[in-house]
C-alpha positions as CSV (number, residue, x, y, z in Angstrom):
1,M,10.5,10.2,55.1
2,M,7.0,10.9,54.3
3,P,4.8,8.5,52.0
4,V,4.1,9.1,48.2
5,A,0.8,9.3,46.7
6,L,1.3,8.1,43.2
7,L,-1.3,9.4,41.1
8,A,-1.7,6.4,38.4
9,G,-5.7,6.4,37.5
10,G,-5.5,8.5,34.3
11,V,-6.7,7.2,30.9
12,A,-3.7,9.0,29.0
13,T,-5.5,9.8,25.9
14,R,-2.5,11.7,24.7
15,L,-0.6,8.5,24.2
16,G,-3.3,7.4,21.6
17,P,-3.3,3.7,20.9
18,I,-0.4,2.8,23.2
19,T,-2.6,2.9,26.0
20,Q,-5.8,1.5,24.8
21,S,-5.3,-1.8,26.3
22,I,-2.6,-1.0,29.0
23,P,-2.6,1.8,31.7
24,K,0.2,4.5,31.3
25,A,2.2,3.1,34.3
26,L,2.8,-0.1,32.3
27,V,4.0,1.5,29.1
28,D,7.3,-0.1,28.2
29,V,10.3,2.1,28.9
30,A,13.8,0.8,28.4
31,G,12.5,-3.0,28.7
32,R,10.5,-2.5,31.8
33,P,7.2,-1.1,32.8
34,F,7.5,2.7,33.5
35,I,6.2,2.4,36.9
36,A,9.2,-0.1,37.9
37,H,11.7,2.7,37.2
38,Q,9.4,5.2,39.2
39,L,9.2,2.8,42.2
40,E,13.1,2.0,42.2
41,L,13.7,5.9,41.9
42,L,11.7,6.4,44.9
43,R,13.5,3.6,46.9
44,A,16.7,5.0,46.1
45,A,15.5,8.5,47.3
46,G,14.8,7.1,50.7
47,I,10.9,6.6,50.1
48,R,9.7,3.4,52.0
49,R,5.8,3.5,51.5
50,V,3.8,4.3,48.3
51,V,0.0,4.7,47.9
52,L,-1.0,4.0,44.2
53,C,-4.1,6.1,43.5
54,V,-5.5,3.9,40.6
55,A,-8.5,3.5,38.4
56,H,-8.2,2.9,34.7
57,L,-7.2,-0.8,34.2
58,A,-6.0,-0.8,37.8
59,E,-6.0,-4.6,38.0
60,Q,-3.0,-4.7,35.5
61,I,-1.1,-2.4,37.7
62,E,-1.9,-4.4,40.9
63,A,-0.7,-7.6,39.0
64,V,2.8,-6.1,38.2
65,V,3.5,-4.2,41.2
66,D,1.5,-6.4,43.9
67,D,2.7,-5.4,47.4
68,G,5.9,-3.5,46.1
69,R,8.4,-5.7,47.6
70,G,9.9,-6.5,44.4
71,F,10.7,-2.8,44.0
72,G,11.9,-2.4,47.7
73,V,9.0,-0.5,48.9
74,E,5.7,-1.0,50.6
75,V,2.8,-0.3,48.1
76,A,-0.8,0.2,49.2
77,Y,-3.8,0.9,46.6
78,S,-6.9,3.4,46.5
79,N,-9.1,2.8,43.8
80,D,-11.6,5.5,42.4
81,G,-14.2,2.8,41.9
82,G,-16.9,3.3,39.4
83,T,-16.6,7.2,39.4
84,R,-13.7,9.2,38.1
85,L,-12.4,11.2,40.9
86,G,-9.7,13.3,39.2
87,T,-6.3,14.0,40.8
88,G,-7.6,16.0,43.8
89,G,-10.7,13.5,44.4
90,A,-8.3,10.3,44.4
91,L,-6.1,12.1,47.0
92,R,-9.0,12.8,49.0
93,R,-10.2,9.2,49.2
94,A,-6.7,7.8,49.7
95,L,-6.2,10.2,53.0
96,P,-6.9,7.1,55.4
97,L,-3.9,5.3,53.7
98,L,-1.4,8.4,53.7
99,G,-1.5,9.9,57.1
100,D,-0.9,13.6,58.2
101,R,1.7,14.7,55.6
102,F,2.7,13.0,52.2
103,F,4.4,13.7,48.8
104,V,2.2,13.8,45.8
105,L,3.8,12.6,42.5
106,Y,2.1,12.6,39.0
107,G,1.9,8.9,37.6
108,D,3.8,10.0,34.5
109,S,6.6,11.9,36.1
110,Y,10.3,10.6,36.6
111,L,12.0,13.1,38.8
112,R,15.6,12.9,39.9
113,C,15.3,15.3,42.8
114,D,16.2,15.6,46.5
115,Y,13.0,14.3,48.0
116,A,14.4,14.6,51.5
117,A,15.4,18.4,51.0
118,I,11.8,19.0,49.7
119,G,10.1,17.1,52.6
120,G,12.3,19.3,54.9
121,A,11.3,22.4,53.2
122,F,7.7,21.6,53.5
123,A,8.1,21.0,57.1
124,A,10.1,24.0,57.8
125,S,7.3,26.2,55.7
126,G,4.4,25.4,58.2
127,K,2.0,25.7,55.4
128,L,-0.8,23.1,54.2
129,G,1.0,22.5,50.9
130,L,4.2,22.8,48.8
131,M,4.6,22.7,44.9
132,T,7.9,22.2,43.3
133,V,8.7,24.2,40.2
134,Y,11.3,24.4,37.5
135,R,12.3,27.2,35.3
136,N,11.0,26.3,31.8
137,D,10.5,29.5,29.8
138,G,8.0,27.5,27.7
139,Q,10.8,25.1,26.5
140,F,9.5,21.7,27.6
141,D,6.0,22.4,28.0
142,R,3.7,25.5,28.6
143,S,4.8,27.4,31.7
144,N,2.1,27.6,34.4
145,V,3.7,29.4,37.3
146,S,4.9,32.6,38.0
147,F,7.5,32.2,40.8
148,R,9.6,35.0,42.1
149,D,12.1,35.6,45.2
150,G,11.1,32.1,46.5
151,R,7.5,32.4,46.3
152,I,4.8,31.4,44.1
153,L,2.5,34.3,42.9
154,R,0.3,32.5,40.3
155,Y,-0.5,29.1,39.1
156,D,-2.9,28.9,36.1
157,K,-2.9,26.6,33.3
158,T,-4.5,29.2,30.9
159,P,-2.3,29.6,27.9
160,G,-0.8,32.8,27.1
161,L,-0.5,34.6,30.4
162,P,2.4,36.7,31.1
163,D,5.3,36.3,33.5
164,M,4.9,32.5,33.7
165,T,8.4,31.6,33.6
166,H,8.3,28.4,35.5
167,I,6.3,25.0,35.5
168,D,4.6,22.5,38.1
169,Y,7.4,20.1,38.3
170,G,5.4,17.2,39.0
171,L,6.0,16.6,42.8
172,G,4.3,18.3,45.6
173,A,3.7,17.8,49.3
174,L,0.5,18.2,51.2
175,A,-1.0,18.1,54.5
176,A,-4.2,16.0,55.1
177,G,-5.8,19.3,56.3
178,A,-5.6,20.5,52.7
179,L,-8.1,17.9,51.5
180,A,-10.0,16.8,54.7
181,D,-12.8,19.4,54.5
182,R,-13.6,18.4,50.9
183,P,-16.5,16.3,50.1
184,D,-16.1,13.0,48.3
185,G,-16.3,13.5,44.6
186,P,-14.5,14.6,41.5
187,L,-11.8,17.0,42.1
188,D,-8.7,18.4,40.2
189,L,-5.5,18.8,42.1
190,A,-4.9,22.2,40.3
191,V,-8.0,23.6,42.1
192,V,-6.5,22.4,45.5
193,Y,-3.1,24.2,44.7
194,Q,-4.8,27.3,43.6
195,D,-7.1,27.3,46.8
196,L,-4.2,27.0,49.0
197,L,-2.2,29.7,47.1
198,A,-5.3,32.2,47.7
199,R,-5.1,31.5,51.3
200,D,-1.3,31.9,51.4
201,E,-0.9,28.2,52.5
202,L,1.1,26.9,49.4
203,A,4.9,27.0,49.6
204,G,7.2,27.0,46.5
205,Y,10.4,25.1,46.1
206,E,12.3,25.4,43.0
207,V,14.1,22.4,41.6
208,H,16.9,22.5,39.1
209,E,17.0,18.9,37.8
210,R,15.2,18.6,34.5
211,F,12.0,16.5,34.6
212,S,11.2,13.6,32.5
213,E,7.7,12.5,31.7
214,V,5.8,9.8,29.7
215,G,2.5,11.7,29.4
216,S,3.0,12.7,25.9
217,P,4.6,11.0,22.8
218,A,7.5,13.2,22.8
219,G,8.1,12.9,26.4
220,L,7.8,9.3,26.5
221,E,10.6,9.0,23.7
222,D,12.9,11.3,25.7
223,T,12.5,9.2,28.9
224,R,13.1,6.0,26.9
225,R,16.5,7.5,25.7
226,L,17.3,8.8,29.1
227,L,16.8,5.4,30.7
228,S,18.2,3.4,28.2
229,E,21.4,5.2,28.7
230,E,21.4,4.8,32.4
231,P,23.6,2.0,34.1
């Protein structure tokens, strides 16, 4: 199974005072830090190595997670340092720890999907990247993907665009070659995906399991309910 790059460096402004003194990864969900649920879900899915891309209050995350053995995975860290690198820039910096091919998971996403099947689809595609998508129809968040006949036709976060029935699910897969030619510095992962799509190097994979997230107050409450009810 490929390693996972877990993007956990954001400031989480949408959560307001909740994340003024702690990073989003450590927000309490069902009596435990959210990242504990994430790492244990990844372990159950067969993931054995996670690279945490950190920045904001990184030392707090490291103090809780340590080397990952308490959660059944091996954890390494890549820190933005003094410059906010954005999601794509953080991945570029973490490449030496990730190897040739890896999953990319947003730090606020809890995704109960088939990671092995997604990794297999990425390998079979022969492309530099893969984005998982979910049919959203604007229900849970703003749809940002036009997906038809198994292909991503457009990916754009601009509000109000037509034919956007799907949403970026929160899990992707990349080959190091998708980022290796990028200079160090700030970069958004969305730009990387859009560039790959323009070059016909982005595969699409539709997921049917509902996504959960803690990046918004409403999403946080939904995820707290979900994980409080699970055994």
